[in-house]
Each structure stands twice: as structure tokens, then as C-alpha cells.
N, C-alpha and C positions, 0 to 999 in steps of 0.2 A: 421630397420623395418623388421618384420617377414612377410613371405608370406604364402599363402596356397600352398599345393602341386600342385593343378591345375594352380595357378598363376606361380609357379616355372617352371612347365612343359611347359608353354606357353611363357616364356621369350625368347628373341633372344639368339642365341648361345653366342654372346659376353657378353650379360648381365648375362646369367646363369653362364658363366665361371668367370666373375667378382665376382658374389655373392659367388660362390664356393671357390674362392681364399680367402675369408674372413674366411672360415672354415679351410682351409689347403692351404699353399702357394706352394705346389708342383704343378707346371703347368701340368705335365703329369697326375696327379690324377684329377685335375680340368677339363682338356679337356676330359678325359675318362668319367667322370661323366656327363658333359654337353652333350656329344655324346650319352650317354646311355638313355637319356630321350625319352619318358615320363615314369614316374614311377607310378605304380598302387596304391601304398600305402607306408607309411613310412618304414615298414619292408623291402619291396623290395628295397627301396632307400638305407637303411643302409646295407643290404646284398651286394648290388652292390658297395657301398663305401668300404666295407671290401675287396672285390675282387680287386677293382681298387687300393687300397692301397697296397695289396700284390704285384701287378704288379709294382707299383711305387718303391717298396723297392728293386727291382732287381739291382738298381744302387745306389751307395753311393751318387752321385750327387743329385738324387731325394730326398733322405733322408735329406741331408744337406739343400737343398732348402726349405723343409718343416720346418726344425728346425729353419732356419733363420727367419721365420715368427713370432717367439716368441720374445718378448722384453728381452733383456739381463738385468739381475739384477746385477749391478756392485758395488753398494755402499750401505751403511747403510741407507742413507736418502731415496733412491728409494725403499728399502725393507720396511721401515716404512710406506711409502706412499702406497705401494702395499698391505700390510697386515693390516694396521690399518684403512684404509678408506673403508672397506668393510662391516662395521657393519650393514648398512641399508638394505642389501638384500642378501639372500642366493643364489641368482642367479649369483653372482660374483663367478668366478672360485676359488679364494683363500679365500673365506669367513671364513673358519675355522681358519685362522691365525690372526684374528684381535686382539687377546689378547696376542700376543707374547711379551715375555720379551725382554728387550734390548740385553741381552747376546745371546739369541737365534737368534735374528735378525743379530747381528754381526757375529755369527758363520755361519749363512746362507750366508751372503755376502762373507765371506772368503771361505766357501765351494763351492759356485758357481764359484768363481774365480779359485780355485784349479781345479775344474772339467773342466772348459773351457781351462785352461792351459794344462791339461793332455790330453783331448780328442779332442780339437779343435772345439767343439760345446757346446752350453749351456746345462745345466741340464734340461731335459724335464721330467715332471711328471704330471699325471692327479691329479690336486690339489683339486678338488671339495671335500669338506667335510673333508679335512685334516688340522690339526693345523700346525703352524709353526714348532713346535717340531717334529711332525710326518714327515714333509717334510725334516727337517734337518736329522732325523734318516734315512730316505730313501736315502738321498744324501750321507751320510757318509757310508751307507752300500754298495752303488754302486760305490763309489770312488775307491776302490781297484781293480775293474774289469779291464779287458783288453778292448781295443777299440772296437773290434768286438762284444763283449758281450754288451757293452754300446750302440753301434749302434742298436742292436736288442732290448735292453730294451727301448731305446728312441723311436724306431719305434712303439713298442707296446703301449707306453704311448701316442704317437702322435695320434694313431688311436682312442684311447678312447676320447681324446680331440676333434678330428674331428667329431666323432659321436655326442658328446654333442652339438657342434657348429651347426651341421646340424639340430639337433632337435630344437635348438633355432631359427635358420634361418627360419624354417618352422613352428614355433609356437607350437612345440610338446613337449617343455621342460618347 
């Protein structure tokens, strides 16, 4: 259920934190955001979110906590479910992949596992508007990177996802 910004500003600290954790599972980010209320407008909230995320990134543990909030894609069946059942609404984050071919789905499943095995966390990408093939291309392009580079890449993508989820939470997307 989306909230208006005034409703969000008036939530209890615990309820605001709980709602924020649906946008990003970094507890340090969520607490920082809940403590920063009230927000005058959406632009102010998003700017504060960016700043709070910059602070949260200072430790790898905060990054991994945020990444752990994403479902792991581990097999072909879950990928088919994820990418093919999004035809009804562009509001779904992976809506661009609903026409994926089986071989692309299989390659995504393998690539996700290879990524997890190499880096110790799942592949994080802002998927809105991207097809399965585009996401596979991004995954394969990032797979040769070192871990520090991928932590930075995933953190950037996480922030994009968080911003979209905040907008959805507050009825602005």
C-alpha cells in the first residue's frame, strides 16, 4: 500500500523503519532515513536517500545486508516465473524480460550462479525496462570484474532500485 509523503512523515519510528526496509534492507540506511523525517517533498527525500546510501556504503556489511534483501535467482524455473509472469504491468521491475527465450533464461540462471560463486553475493541490476537479453549482456560484461569493482557496481544499482521503490512506496512512480 502506498502512502502520501505526509502520512509517511507521521508514521511512528518503528513503522517508518519497517516501510523503508521494504525499499532497501540495509538497517543503517533505513534508520538514517526514518530519523531524517520529516521530508518537505519527494526530491528532498530522494536526495537524503542518496546521502544515507553513501554513508551505508562505507562498510561491506551494510552493502551485503542490502543485497541480501533481493531474491536469489537460482534455477531456470524461477527465472521463467520471474520473467514471464510480468506481462500484465510495466510496474514490475523485470517487465522487459517477459518474452525471453529459453536459452537466454538458461544462460541467466547459469550466469547468476557463476556470479554468486565468484563474488559471494547475487547479481544486482536495476532491471526496469531491460529485456532478459539485456540483463544477460550486463551480467556477462560484469562477470570478469574484480570483487571491489562489483561491490561498487552493485551499490550503484541498489541505489537506483531503492529510489524506484521509495517512489512506489509514496505513490510517486
